[in-house]
N, C-alpha and C positions, 0 to 999 in steps of 0.2 A: 855527497859523500862528506863525512866528517873530516876535520883536519888530520886527526890521527890516522884515519883510514888512507887518506891521500898520501901521507908521509910513508906509511907502510908499503903502499903500491910503488911509490917512487923509489924507495930503498930497494925493494925486491927487483924492480926493473933494472936498476943500476948494477946490482949483483949479477944479474943474468946478461948484462951487456946490451940491454934493450932501451930504446928511447921511450920516454913517458910524457904524455900530454895530459894536463889537468886543467880544469876550468871551474867556474862557479856562476851561479845566476840567482837573482832574487825571485825565487819561484812564487812566493806569496804575492808579490807585487804583480808579477806577470799574470797570475791566476785572476787577480782582481781586474786588471786591465782587459783581459780577454773574456772575463765572465765564465771561467772554467773552473773545474775542481783542481785541488792541489796536485792530485795524481796525474790528471791530464796535462796540466801545465808543466809538471816535472818531466813527463815523457816527451813533450814537444821540445823542452829545453835540451834534453839529452840528445834528441835526434839532430837538433841544430848543431850541437857540439860535435857529434859524429860527422856531420857534413863538413864542418870546418877542418877537422882532422883528416878526413878523406881528401879534401882539396889540397891541404898542405903536404900530404904524403903521396898524392896522386894514386890513391888506391880506393876504389869504390866498395870494396868488400869489408864488412864488419863482422867479426866473430863474437858471438854473445854466449854467455855461460848459463843460459836458461836450462833447467834440468826437469826431470819427470815431475817433481812436486810442484814446480812453477807451472807446468802445463795443467795439472789438476786444478790449481788455484785459478788459473786463467779461465778454464772452461766453466767452473762454478761461478766465477765472477760474471762472465758473459751470460750465463743462464739466468741469474737473478737480475740482470739488466734488461732481459727480454731480447737477447740477440737472436739472429737467425742462424742458418747453417754455417755461414762464414765465421761467425764469432764462436759458435759451439764446436767448430772444428779445431779451435785452439791455435797455438802458434805452429807455424810450419818450419821444417828443418831449413828451408830456404825461402825467403820472401823479399820482394822488392819494395822499397819505401822511397817516396818522392819527398824531398825536403827542399822547398823553394823550387829551383830549377835543376837540382842535383838528384840523381838517382843513386840510391845505395842498395847494395845487396846484403841483407842480413843472413848470416849463417849460424845455425844453432846445432853444433855437433853433439851436444850433451843431453838432448831432449829425452833420450832413452835411459838415462842414468839417474838414480834417486839421490836425494840429499844425503842420506845416511851412507850410501856407498861412497860418495865423494869425500865426506869428512872422515869416514873410516880409513880410506886409502891414504889421506893426508896424515892422519895420526899414525898409521902403521909405518909410513915412510918418514916420520918425524919432520914433516914439512909444515912450517908455520903458516897460519891463515887467520883471517879476521872475519867476523860477522858484521855486515853493514849495520851500524847503530840504528838506522831508521826501521830496520826489520822488526824491532821490538815495540815500536810505537803502536798503540791501539787507535791512533787517530785515523789511520788509513783503512779503507774497506778491505783491501787485500790482506792486511795483517790481522784483521778481525776474523776473516775466513781461515787464515792459517792457524791462529792461536786458539780460537773459540769454536767455530763451526766444524772444521774438519776433524778435530779430536772428538767432538760430540757425535759426529756421523760415524766415526770409527767405533765408538761405544755402542751405538744403536745397530749398525749394519756390519761391523767387522772390518778389518783392514782391507779385505778384498774389494770393498766398494771402490777403492782407488783404481783397480784394474777395469772395473765396469765403466768408470768415467773416461779412462783412456781409450777403451774400446769404442765407446760412443763417439768420442772425438775423432778417432781414425775413420769411422764409417761416414760421419758427416763431412769430414774433410774431402773424402773421395767423391761424395755426392756433390759437394760444392764445386770441385774441379770439373765434374761432368756437366753441371748446369752452366758453368762458365764457358765450356766448349760449344754450347748451343747458341751463344750470342753471335749475331752477324758482325762482320768487321765494321769498325767505326771509322768514318772519314777523319783525317787529321784536323788539326786546329783546336781552338779552345771553345767551340760552340757545339750545340747539339741541335739536330733537326726536330722540330715539334712533330712534323708528319711521321718521321721514322719512329719516334718514341711512342706515338699513339698506336702504332701497328704492332708493338711488342706486347706479349702477355705479361701480366703484372710481375711474376717472379723474375723474368728477364729484364723487364723495365727497371725494377729496383736495382738490379745488378749493373745495368748500363749507367744509371745515374750515379750510383755509389762509386763505380770505377772512375767515372769522369771527375767527380768531386775530389777523389783522392789524388788524381793525376794533376789537376789544375789548381786545387786549393792546398792539398797536403794537410798536415796536422790531423786533428781528431774529428773525423766526420763519421756519422752513423745514421741510424734509422730516422731520427728526428730531422736531420738536415735533408735526407733523401725525400722524406714526405713533404717537407717544405718546398723543395724543387718541383715535386710532382703536382703541387697545387697550381703551378704555372701552366699546366696542361688543361686546366678547366676550360670547356668550350665557351663559357660566358665571358672569358677574358679577364677574370679577376681571381687572384691578384696578378699584376704584371711584374712584381718585384718582391723578392724575399731576402731576408738577412741570413748571412752565413758567418762562421767563425772567422776571426782575424779581421773584423770590420770590412768583410767582403759582401757583395750582393750578387744574386743571380737574377737576371732580367729576361723577359720574353719580348721579342720585338722582331717583326718581319719574318715570322716563321722560324726563328732561332731562339735558343736559350743560351745566354752567354754570361760571363762574369764581368763585374766592374768594381 
């Protein structure tokens, strides 16, 4: 957040009698160290900040202002990244995120409201607001979707294409929840049984590994990291170790897959 944005938020919070926490991070340096994109590094930094605030305030619930247009951008972004049902299902109104050893509950009560509805209501009620300066930068993939691709899709397909994207997202989110319900319970601890993994059909196997990685690693894990871990199930025993984000490793030994 730019300095002027931070000042605006702090001033508004003070006027409303609310406490305001702010922080900063060298996202570019963090991205280079972790060998991640700027967007991924920024998201990890935000989540860490949320975790610090949650600890300080003893409140694990975080309300986020994502709205309908953010959801459309998210679904399209995941589509072009080659995501599965979970990614194409978009953001959920309620989701749990693990940051380190802290669990946060993200709540998004505005997912059904569009950007124009929000800004229109603010203007009608003469409530001051600011647009995040980073939203105008063409450096980030999501901004290019917002400012270039989505307007072009509207020209070609009409504005109703947005509702089609949201309908697709809702259908896949429901199917994702159903597939998740088919997973057998996992024993506690930070390791996975090689024998149990090999007995799962591939769609459920991917879900099991993805859920485990997000639980014990946190951060930004996806298809590539899941496939790397699945390599550990090769009957020939190679490889026995793969790299993961955050300078972590997954290893297979004595019939177990664990992190180090």
